[in-house]
Phi, psi and omega in degrees: 000316179296326178297317178297322181294320179297317179294323179295320178295322178293319179295321178294323178298319177295320179299318179295322179296317180291328177297318179295336178269006182062023174268080188290321180294317178294322179297318180295324180302314181283330177294319177295323178298317179297319180294320179294323180288323183210087185305330183270014182299131184299127174082359185287324180294312176299327180295318179294321177298316179299318180294323177298323178297312181295318181295319178295323180292334179285332182283125182249146174241110183062030179084001182247152180289137176275091184290336174295317179294321179300316181278345178076036178239160178284164183296331182258018181299138179276178184300320181295319180294320179294316180296317180297317181292321179298315180299320180298314181290322181297323179295331181272331190248351181300132182306332179289339182249345182223107182262014180286158180297130178095348183295319182296317179296319179293322179296321178296323180293314181290331177292322178292320177297316179297317181301321181281311187285340179274350178262113186302317182294314180294321180295318179298317179294320179296315179301318181293318180296321181279351182085015178274141173203120189255003176275069184274132176279106186297327179258343173076138175286153178282129179290151176290321177213162176213149176204160177274138175280095184285173179302134177085352180287142183249123178250348181059023179271136177255154184239116181279326180228157180299128175081010181210154182282166177291157180306142181293152174283171182297144180299150180295138182295148179210178181292335181265145178271355180285134184287156177301328181294316180291327177295318186293337179276350183253336181268150176280125182301143180289153177283145181291147177283138178284131181259129179280145178286137178277160182293322181276144178285143180262156177300155180300137178090352180258126182287151181285121181268154178293150182302322183235086182296141180292148179284133182293134178240184180292348182269000180222163179208163178254145177217176182219139175281126182287349182268305184258355176067022175276135179264143181226154172248125181236163170296148184300337181297342181262005180294135178065030171243164178269122182245162176262120183298126180296338184270302184262355177063025177253146178288145176210153178279125183279073177277139184287137176234163178300146179296131178298153178290157183300329182293341182258355180282000000 
């Protein structure tokens, strides 16, 4: 047992050395080795927590820090969960309680994460910038229309991150101050319209469109699933919300795109 403790102390010493060199991944490797050799080694648990904070801070999403990862909470964590996790980390990393190298820097990171995620307005803006949206319709509203984005079709949609659309623009002003997102969580999604099969066969992969597609009005918009590239027409109340694609069953941000031409419907 004492032999294991000596080896664990040596591994921890290497971990501390790599931490001072900002080699957080290498430091964690030796810190884990020290913990495996001697689980009760003094200070090893706070050290691993500190390293997780630094490693999470290094990971960028679209060039921005993942503050959820820094604090160690899930994307849909509520205020109480965020507060509880911050207090837990603060007790381990506060410089007054942890004088190890790197503790102060890690404490500043979790404090910054707490400052942002505990502020509803800042968190909402951060989620939108990162492309996060957690009001997912698990069963999904029925689209008014759907079609495949065939070769050469132009949607003019830009992609900020792989597999997802760019952040939505601000919702169109209206007489009500209630946001489309809050409305969408209170209304029952409409049932999808049944599409009749056309007499002519369509190319493989193209869904059968109704003979007389409805004319788009201010109450509807077109969007596209970034995974399967199927285009849908939805009621405007679902604009800039995260929907579940009826085709591939993957969530996607319903960003508005130009209405497809009639020849492609």
